[in-house]
VEXMIKE-184113 format. One record per residue (C-alpha): x, y, z; residue in one letter. Coordinates in steps of 0.001 Angstrom, whole numbers, padded with zeros to 6 digits, always signed. Example, Ala and Ser with C-alpha at 12.3 -4.5 7.8 and 13.67 -1.06 7.14 Angstrom:
<recs>
+012300-004500+007800A
+013670-001060+007140S
</recs>
This chain:
<recs>
-005183-004321+020627M
-005668-001198+018709I
-002628+000961+017937C
-002406+004347+016917S
+000330+006845+016255R
+000311+008115+019566E
+000362+004493+021478T
+002331+002716+019478C
+006079+002415+020100P
+007301+002139+017527H
+005007+004145+015091N
+004358+001749+013083Q
+001878+003978+010857Y
+004486+005714+009639E
+006527+002912+008188I
+005958+004397+004807R
+004780+007529+003164R
+001756+005481+000842H
+000540+004615+004196F
-002729+006115+005783R
-003004+009214+007788T
-003170+008898+011565T
-007001+009190+011513A
-007628+006532+008845Q
-004668+004458+010570A
-007282+004301+013454R
-010094+002826+011242E
-008132+000641+009878L
-006683-000670+013021A
-010332-001479+014246V
-010788-002821+010520K
-008078-005301+010843E
-008613-006999+014203I
-009482-010693+013301V
-011891-012460+015987R
-012252-016297+015935I
-014575-017767+018238E
-014496-021605+017683N
-013018-023697+018692P
-011184-020776+020812V
-011571-017198+021311P
-008666-015718+018967L
-008395-012365+018875R
-005759-010774+016477V
-004406-007210+015909G
-002071-004551+016678Y
+000295-004452+019907P
-001694-001776+021843E
+000680-000653+024703T
+004609-001177+025181K
+004425-003819+027448E
+002407-006056+024466E
+005231-005151+022220L
+008150-005755+024761E
+005925-009484+025074A
+005761-009959+021450M
+009795-009770+020876F
+010235-011807+024128R
+008259-014574+022721L
+009739-014091+019168R
+013324-014456+021293T
+012145-017268+022988E
+011058-019387+020092V
+013908-018653+018149Y
+016217-019670+020902T
+014116-022519+021236K
+014601-023814+017869H
+018332-022883+017728G
+017663-019830+015177Y
+019692-017793+017231I
+022215-018067+020214R
+021409-017951+023783A
+021363-014383+024988G
+020811-013190+021340Q
+017718-010717+020687D
+016016-011260+017560D
+015483-007728+016621K
+017097-006953+013018D
+017217-003432+011091K
+013475-003957+010055Y
+012442-003762+013379D
+014934-000993+014690L
+013993+000943+011295D
+010167+000896+011602N
+010092-000867+008305K
+007564-003494+009490C
+004149-003842+011006V
+003482-005850+013778H
-000009-007875+014769I
+000315-010196+017679I
-002388-012979+018520A
-004017-013647+022105Q
-006272-016202+023310I
-008162-015071+026381N
-005685-012632+026879G
-002399-014431+026464K
+000002-013755+023957L
+000310-016947+021582V
+001478-015862+018286G
+003024-012790+016408T
+003828-011966+012748V
+005371-008874+011138R
+005122-007484+007309G
+008079-005892+006220V
+007590-003156+004038I
+011034-002027+002499D
+012687-002071-001283N
+014641-004220-001283P
+013055-006910+000722L
+014603-009007+002962P
+014283-012108+000702I
+015947-010147-002286E
+018890-009442+000237V
+018955-013222+001268Y
+018975-014994-001743F
+019789-015179-005192D
+016661-015814-007411F
+015162-014731-010944E
+012184-012694-009934V
+009091-014850-010864P
+007113-013350-013554K
+004047-013595-011916E
+005168-011156-008889I
+007637-009245-011137A
+004051-007928-012703S
+003661-006343-009418I
+005747-003168-008573P
+008300-003324-005877P
+006075-000661-003783N
+003374-002680-003690K
+004925-005777-002205R
+005742-006827+001047G
+007219-009861+002905E
+005728-012360+005840I
+008028-012503+008486S
+008528-013872+012148R
+005318-016060+012018L
+004920-017607+015363I
+002305-019665+016588G
+002577-021241+020334V
-001170-021742+020927G
-001538-025648+022300K
-002844-027475+019563G
-003867-024689+018232M
-000997-023215+016011N
-002375-023783+012256H
-005461-021363+013686L
-003565-019036+015361V
-000903-018940+012073S
-004225-018343+009728L
-005660-015638+011840G
-002532-013961+011715L
-001714-013992+008096I
-005786-013273+007783K
-004850-009924+009880A
-001829-009101+007275L
-004107-009481+004540I
-006325-007126+005665E
-003531-004609+006092F
-002213-005244+002500A
-005713-004154+001442R
-005784-001115+003122E
-002468-000238+002097N
-002562-001711-001547D
-000076-004233-000976I
-000904-006594-003774L
+001568-009677-002894G
+005247-010463-001726G
+007553-012916-000565Y
+008183-014926+002793A
+011279-017449+003700S
+009333-020482+005795L
+010943-023624+006955M
+010582-026524+004187G
+008709-028474+006798G
+006068-025720+007316F
+005844-024885+003689V
+004704-028630+003232Q
+002359-028008+005912T
+000677-025241+004384L
+000683-026665+000849L
-001205-029578+002294S
-003707-027346+003449M
-004435-025858+000443G
-002509-022264+001142I
-001964-020779-002111P
+001701-020063-001486I
+004364-020461-004200H
+007572-021985-003687P
+010527-020184-005492I
+012875-022875-007534G
+016698-022135-007902F
+017109-019907-005569A
+021124-019527-004230G
+021142-018675-000563L
+023311-015315-000098K
+022732-015110+003445Y
+026062-016065+005448D
+026985-013696+008654K
+024674-012458+010759G
+021958-012937+013318L
+019694-015706+011202L
+023064-017422+010539H
+021612-020767+011996N
+018352-020359+010547Y
+019478-020677+007285F
+022152-022949+007859H
+021056-025850+009920K
+018403-027996+010293G
+015062-027575+007694D
+016302-025310+005243A
+014665-022529+004636A
+012279-022199+001401V
+011333-018900-000209P
+007937-018661-001556I
+005931-015720-003404Y
+002060-015498-002362Y
-000453-013115-004012F
-003506-011110-001594R
-006123-011822-003196D
-005439-015387-003920E
-004869-015707-000149A
-008051-013509+000646A
-009871-015912-001661E
-008388-018953+000550F
-009791-017376+003884M
-013198-016694+002608E
-013131-020150+001381K
-012277-021464+005213M
-014730-019082+006555K
-011973-017205+008196L
</recs>
């Protein structure tokens, strides 16, 4: 799961000018792979082949369809995928795909388009070009979803370190936010955020069932938590 400029179908190391050169990106990919041996052999890294990337998109679509976030027959790819404005990371257990996440790098970020809120002063101190957004976080490992999610987040932290991303946002289901907070994961829900997202691919995600909650996070705070967890 080590993706270089030549092998990555979406050339995801070209998503921003401030990202590293191709040679540095290869080195970054080696550093960014996460391995957790207990209780299961979990490997986290970049999709290396077109087949792995396609499998990742299929998994995303299957999960979003199952939960009713998108309609049957829809593809969950959006402009951030199609315009190469994100980096993709996948998780495998014994070679089987069990999770995925993407880090969106854009200005404005999706959450700033989808919600109306006053930027918290803590996150406002981070320049826009040093913010990212965690998106499409999915874990399907039987009984291992939390471990898979943590592995994926850790990989994004390493990516953020290498690319000087200091913090950012995510939009998560309210129940999942409560789970993360109960685990002690340092995320910060944004209060008084009005939803602007109306018509579009993720209408059901935002308007049906468990309400989506915008949160912000700081890279180093999250990294410190991972170190304490010995992940």
